[in-house]
C-alpha positions in Angstrom: -17.2 -24.1 2.4 -16.6 -26.7 -0.2 -15.5 -25.6 -3.7 -16.3 -27.5 -6.8 -14.8 -26.7 -10.3 -17.8 -27.4 -12.5 -21.2 -29.1 -12.2 -19.9 -32.6 -12.9 -17.6 -32.4 -9.8 -20.5 -31.4 -7.6 -22.6 -34.6 -7.5 -22.3 -34.8 -3.8 -24.5 -31.7 -3.6 -27.6 -33.8 -4.6 -30.6 -32.5 -2.8 -29.1 -29.1 -2.1 -30.7 -25.6 -2.7 -28.7 -24.0 -5.5 -28.6 -20.3 -6.2 -27.7 -19.4 -9.7 -26.0 -16.3 -11.0 -22.8 -14.4 -11.8 -23.0 -12.8 -8.3 -20.6 -9.9 -9.2 -20.3 -7.8 -6.1 -22.5 -10.2 -4.0 -24.8 -7.3 -3.3 -28.1 -7.2 -1.4 -30.0 -8.7 -4.3 -27.7 -11.7 -4.4 -27.8 -12.0 -0.7 -31.6 -12.3 -1.0 -31.1 -15.4 -3.2 -28.9 -17.0 -0.5 -31.5 -16.2 2.1 -34.2 -17.9 0.1 -31.9 -21.0 -0.5 -31.3 -21.2 3.3 -35.1 -21.3 4.0 -35.5 -24.9 2.8 -33.4 -26.7 5.4 -31.0 -28.4 3.0 -27.3 -27.6 2.2 -27.0 -24.4 0.3 -24.7 -23.8 -2.6 -24.1 -21.1 -5.3 -23.4 -21.8 -9.0 -21.3 -19.1 -10.6 -19.3 -18.8 -13.7 -15.7 -18.1 -14.4 -14.8 -16.0 -16.3 -17.8 -13.7 -16.4 -19.8 -14.7 -19.5 -19.5 -11.1 -20.9 -15.7 -11.6 -21.1 -16.2 -14.6 -23.4 -19.2 -13.5 -25.5 -18.5 -9.7 -25.7 -15.0 -9.1 -24.5 -15.0 -5.5 -25.8 -18.1 -4.7 -23.9 -17.6 -6.7 -20.8 -17.9 -4.9 -17.5 -15.1 -4.3 -15.0 -15.7 -6.8 -12.2 -16.6 -5.5 -8.8 -15.3 -8.6 -7.1 -12.6 -11.0 -8.4 -13.3 -14.7 -7.8 -11.2 -15.2 -4.6 -13.1 -12.2 -2.9 -16.4 -13.6 -4.2 -15.8 -17.0 -2.7 -14.8 -15.4 0.6 -18.1 -13.4 0.6 -20.0 -16.6 -0.2 -18.5 -18.3 2.8 -19.1 -15.3 5.1 -22.8 -15.5 4.2 -23.0 -19.1 5.3 -23.0 -21.0 2.0 -22.0 -24.7 2.4 -20.5 -24.9 -1.2 -19.7 -23.0 -4.3 -19.7 -24.5 -7.8 -17.5 -22.5 -10.2 -18.5 -23.5 -13.7 -15.9 -22.7 -16.4 -17.6 -20.6 -19.0 -16.5 -21.1 -22.6 -18.1 -20.4 -26.0 -18.9 -24.1 -26.2 -20.7 -24.0 -22.7 -22.6 -20.9 -24.0 -24.0 -23.0 -26.8 -25.6 -25.4 -24.3 -29.3 -25.8 -25.0 -31.8 -24.9 -22.3 -32.7 -28.5 -22.0 -29.0 -29.6 -21.5 -28.5 -26.8 -18.9 -31.6 -28.0 -17.0 -30.2 -31.6 -17.1 -26.8 -30.5 -15.8 -28.4 -29.0 -12.6 -31.3 -31.3 -12.0 -29.9 -34.7 -13.2 -26.1 -34.4 -13.0 -25.9 -32.2 -9.9 -29.2 -33.3 -8.5 -30.3 -30.0 -7.0 -33.7 -30.1 -5.1 -34.3 -26.4 -5.0 -33.1 -23.8 -7.7 -33.1 -20.2 -6.6 -33.0 -17.6 -9.3 -33.5 -13.8 -9.7 -36.5 -12.2 -11.3 -34.8 -11.8 -14.7 -33.0 -15.1 -14.9 -32.4 -16.6 -18.4 -30.2 -19.5 -19.5 -29.0 -21.6 -22.4 -28.0 -20.7 -25.9 -29.4 -17.3 -27.0 -30.9 -17.0 -23.5 -33.8 -19.1 -24.7 -34.6 -20.5 -21.3 -36.7 -18.6 -18.7 -37.8 -19.0 -15.2 -41.0 -20.6 -16.5 -39.2 -23.2 -18.5 -36.9 -23.9 -15.7 -39.8 -24.4 -13.4 -41.4 -26.9 -15.7 -38.2 -28.9 -16.0 -37.8 -28.9 -12.3 -41.4 -29.9 -11.6 -41.0 -32.9 -14.0 -38.2 -34.2 -11.7 -39.8 -33.4 -8.4 -37.7 -30.3 -7.8 -38.7 -26.7 -7.2 -37.7 -23.3 -8.6 -37.9 -20.2 -6.4 -37.9 -16.8 -8.1 -36.7 -14.0 -5.9 -38.0 -10.5 -6.5 -35.7 -7.5 -6.9 -34.3 -5.9 -3.7 -34.7 -2.2 -3.6 -33.1 0.4 -1.4 -35.0 3.7 -1.3 -36.8 2.6 -4.5 -33.6 1.8 -6.4 -33.0 -1.9 -7.5 -29.8 -3.4 -6.1 -27.9 -4.5 -9.2 -24.3 -5.1 -10.2 -24.6 -2.5 -13.0 -25.8 0.2 -10.5 -23.1 -0.6 -8.0 -20.5 -0.5 -10.7 -21.8 2.9 -11.9 -21.7 4.3 -8.4 -18.1 3.2 -7.8 -16.9 4.5 -11.2 -18.5 7.9 -10.3 -16.7 7.8 -6.9 -20.0 7.5 -5.0 -18.7 4.8 -2.8 -21.2 5.5 0.1 -24.1 5.0 -2.4 -22.5 1.7 -3.6 -22.3 0.6 0.0 -26.0 0.9 0.4 -26.6 -1.6 -2.4 -23.7 -3.9 -1.4 -24.6 -4.0 2.2 -21.0 -3.4 3.1 -18.2 -0.9 2.0 -16.7 -1.5 -1.4 -13.2 -2.9 -1.0 -10.2 -4.0 -3.0 -7.1 -6.0 -2.2 -3.6 -5.1 -3.0 0.1 -5.2 -2.1 2.1 -2.2 -1.0 4.9 -1.5 -3.5 7.6 1.1 -3.6 6.4 4.6 -4.7 8.2 7.9 -5.2 8.3 8.8 -1.5 6.6 12.2 -2.1 4.1 11.7 0.7 6.8 11.0 3.3 8.7 14.1 2.1 5.8 16.3 3.0 4.9 14.6 6.3 2.2 12.3 5.1 3.8 8.9 4.2 1.6 6.8 1.8 1.3 3.2 0.9 1.3 2.7 -2.9 -1.3 -0.1 -3.4 -0.8 -2.3 -6.4 -4.1 -4.2 -7.0 -5.4 -6.7 -9.5 -9.0 -5.4 -8.9 -10.6 -4.4 -12.2 -12.8 -1.8 -10.7 -11.4 1.4 -9.0 -13.3 4.4 -7.7 -13.1 7.7 -9.6 -10.1 9.9 -9.0 -10.3 11.8 -5.8 -9.6 11.7 -2.0 -11.5 9.1 0.1 -11.9 8.2 3.8 -10.9 4.6 4.1 -10.3 1.8 6.5 -7.4 -0.7 5.9 -6.8 -4.2 7.1 -3.4 -5.7 6.8 -3.6 -9.4 5.9 -1.2 -10.4 8.6 -3.4 -8.9 11.4 -6.6 -10.3 13.0 -9.7 -9.9 10.7 -11.4 -7.3 13.0 -8.4 -4.9 13.0 -9.1 -2.0 10.8 -6.9 1.0 10.5 -8.3 4.5 9.7 -6.8 6.3 6.7 -7.1 8.6 3.7 -6.6 7.5 0.1 -5.8 9.4 -3.0 -6.7 7.9 -6.4 -5.4 9.7 -9.4 -2.4 11.1 -11.1 -1.0 13.6 -8.4 -1.4 16.7 -10.6 0.5 18.9 -8.2 3.7 16.9 -9.0 3.0 16.5 -12.7 2.6 12.7 -12.5 0.3 11.1 -15.1 0.2 7.5 -13.9 -3.0 6.6 -12.0 -2.1 5.3 -8.5 -3.8 4.4 -5.3 -2.0 6.0 -2.4 -3.2 5.3 1.2 -2.1 7.3 4.2 -2.8 5.4 7.4 -3.7 7.8 10.4 -1.6 7.3 13.5 0.4 4.5 12.1 4.2 4.2 11.9 5.0 0.6 10.9 6.7 -0.6 7.7 4.2 -1.5 5.0 6.3 -2.4 2.0 5.5 -5.8 0.6 2.5 -6.3 2.9 -0.9 -7.3 1.6 -3.9 -5.1 2.6 -7.6 -4.7 2.0 -8.8 -1.1 1.5 -12.4 -0.3 2.4 -13.8 2.9 0.8 -16.2 4.7 3.1 -16.8 8.1 1.4 -15.4 10.5 -1.2 -14.1 13.6 0.5 -13.3 15.6 -2.7 -12.2 15.5 -6.3 -8.6 15.5 -7.2 -7.2 18.9 -8.2 -4.0 20.7 -8.8 -2.5 23.0 -6.0 -0.4 26.1 -6.6 2.3 24.9 -4.1 3.3 22.0 -1.9 2.4 24.1 1.1 -1.2 24.6 -0.2 -1.4 20.8 -0.8 -0.2 20.1 2.8 -2.8 22.4 4.2 -5.5 20.6 2.2 -4.3 17.2 3.3 -4.6 18.2 6.9 -8.2 19.2 6.3 -8.7 15.8 4.4 -7.4 13.9 7.4 -9.8 15.7 9.8 -12.7 15.1 7.5 -11.7 11.4 7.2 -11.6 11.0 10.9 -15.2 12.3 11.2 -16.4 9.9 8.5 -14.6 6.9 10.0 -15.9 7.7 13.5 -19.5 7.7 12.2 -18.9 4.4 10.3 -17.4 2.8 13.4 -20.1 4.1 15.8 
């Protein structure tokens, strides 16, 4: 997949089908735009913005991102896109008139097909709509394709709903809208060694991901970056403050089942399959160990179903 940093760099995409959006999460609704773009038999590209417009226009209210840019681009490529255009988003760019925005896509980049969601707006003060974009495209011999919302059991797949589910710890519900398990990438750093001391060594995952599931215990799968892409290791993760030990710092601790290798300094991807229980304080370490054993068995059952 080719990567272009801004519309003006992407002139070689003339004639392409271009899907437009922030694409945070690359959920089923976004995937429907890419499917529509592929239908026209020309190279397919996505135009996205960096940083997220909300972080520029309303930084105090900006959402935590489901996917950081490297992961978003990886997902684009896995879905068969030929190119991605990452447009720098600034306050100056936000003041672009709808007419100038139209010209940048239809004249500068030269897109033949523009694919947008049902609620797409653009330009300063969001003054441009699907109808005005369609008029601008028709005047240049291009087409606009509006994709209807994708629903799962009557619920519209949206970044805001995915984000809500993850923040609530409802990762299995988020998975239904994403079309894949929610994941985050991180590096294993040195922890306190408490897990090893009670017979359940854990990897302390340091991640740049903005969005983390709610505190609790989760069934997970882990892929180490230095292993083959299809190699997933089963595990259990605890997100929280380890109240039994009186620790207040929020951490992500992953215990890999049936694994004994050294993990320090290694990069990993953690897939969250289901939330097993909320975080809680135990009266003793022995009581905690008993619960962890039950968590492990519950996680094995969840992972077996996911892998079946």
